[in-house]
C-alpha positions as CSV (number, residue, x, y, z in Angstrom):
1,X,204.0,152.3,113.5
2,X,202.7,149.0,112.1
3,X,205.1,146.4,111.1
4,X,205.9,145.9,107.7
5,X,207.5,143.0,105.6
6,X,208.9,142.4,102.2
7,X,209.2,139.0,100.3
8,X,211.4,138.3,97.5
9,X,210.0,135.0,96.2
10,X,213.0,134.2,94.2
11,X,213.7,131.4,91.4
12,X,216.5,130.1,93.6
13,X,216.2,131.5,96.5
14,X,213.7,133.4,98.7
15,X,214.1,135.9,101.3
16,X,211.9,138.2,104.0
17,X,212.7,141.2,105.2
18,X,211.0,144.1,107.7
19,X,211.4,147.7,108.4
20,X,212.9,148.4,111.8
21,X,211.8,151.2,113.9
22,X,214.4,153.5,112.4
23,X,213.0,152.6,108.9
24,X,215.9,150.4,108.0
25,X,215.3,147.1,106.4
26,X,216.6,144.1,108.1
27,X,216.5,140.4,106.9
28,X,214.6,138.0,108.7
29,X,216.4,134.6,109.4
30,X,214.5,131.3,108.7
31,X,214.2,128.7,111.3
32,X,217.3,127.2,110.0
33,X,219.2,130.4,110.8
34,X,220.0,131.2,107.4
35,X,219.0,134.7,105.6
36,X,218.0,133.3,102.6
37,X,215.8,129.9,101.8
38,X,216.3,127.7,98.9
39,X,212.8,127.9,96.9
40,X,212.3,124.1,96.7
41,X,209.8,121.6,97.7
42,X,210.0,117.8,98.5
43,X,206.8,116.1,99.0
44,X,207.5,113.3,101.7
45,X,204.4,111.0,102.2
46,X,202.0,113.4,104.2
47,X,204.4,116.0,104.7
48,X,205.8,118.9,102.7
49,X,209.4,120.0,103.3
50,X,210.4,123.5,101.9
51,X,213.8,125.1,101.9
52,X,217.0,123.7,102.9
53,X,216.0,120.5,103.9
54,X,214.1,119.9,100.9
55,X,217.4,120.6,98.8
56,X,219.2,118.3,100.7
57,X,216.9,115.3,100.6
58,X,216.5,116.0,96.7
59,X,219.8,114.2,96.2
60,X,218.0,110.6,97.2
61,X,214.6,111.7,96.6
62,X,214.3,113.5,93.0
63,X,211.2,112.3,92.1
64,X,209.3,114.1,94.6
65,X,211.5,117.4,94.5
66,X,210.6,120.4,92.7
67,X,212.6,123.5,92.3
68,X,212.7,126.8,89.9
69,X,208.9,126.7,89.8
70,X,208.8,130.2,89.9
71,X,210.1,129.9,86.0
72,X,206.8,128.5,85.1
73,X,204.5,130.9,86.5
74,X,201.9,131.8,84.3
75,X,202.4,128.8,82.0
76,X,198.9,127.4,82.4
77,X,199.8,124.0,80.7
78,X,202.9,123.1,83.4
79,X,202.0,120.9,86.3
80,X,204.5,119.3,88.5
81,X,203.0,115.5,89.0
82,X,204.4,114.0,92.3
83,X,202.9,110.2,93.3
84,X,200.0,111.0,90.6
85,X,199.2,114.3,92.1
86,X,199.5,117.4,90.1
87,X,200.6,121.1,91.3
88,X,200.7,124.2,89.4
89,X,203.9,126.5,89.9
90,X,201.7,128.8,91.9
91,X,200.7,126.3,94.3
92,X,204.3,125.5,94.8
93,X,205.1,129.0,95.2
94,X,202.4,129.2,97.8
95,X,204.0,126.6,99.7
96,X,207.0,128.5,99.8
97,X,205.4,131.5,100.7
98,X,203.8,129.7,103.8
99,X,207.2,128.5,105.0
100,X,208.6,132.1,104.9
101,X,205.4,133.5,106.4
102,X,205.6,131.0,109.3
103,X,209.5,131.8,109.7
104,X,209.0,135.2,110.0
105,X,206.2,134.9,112.5
């Protein structure tokens, strides 16, 4: 049997789960040991921080923080501007999905 995962890309939190050998869904913990990952991104120089660390840093670095990007998906006019660079909601969501994939691996 192959391995199957499901991803819930949420507006506030995201989660990834898999189907175990008995056919039951099991939530995977992220690299921080949590079952859910905040759907939040922080741009810190050349680094991109996703999840709980991004959310924690948002209080002191709000101009580099993006949350609730999923609400704007499909809005072709919406761009998040960070230090002059523009990011679409889909790009922000892709960064969140990339973290979930990395954590699952």
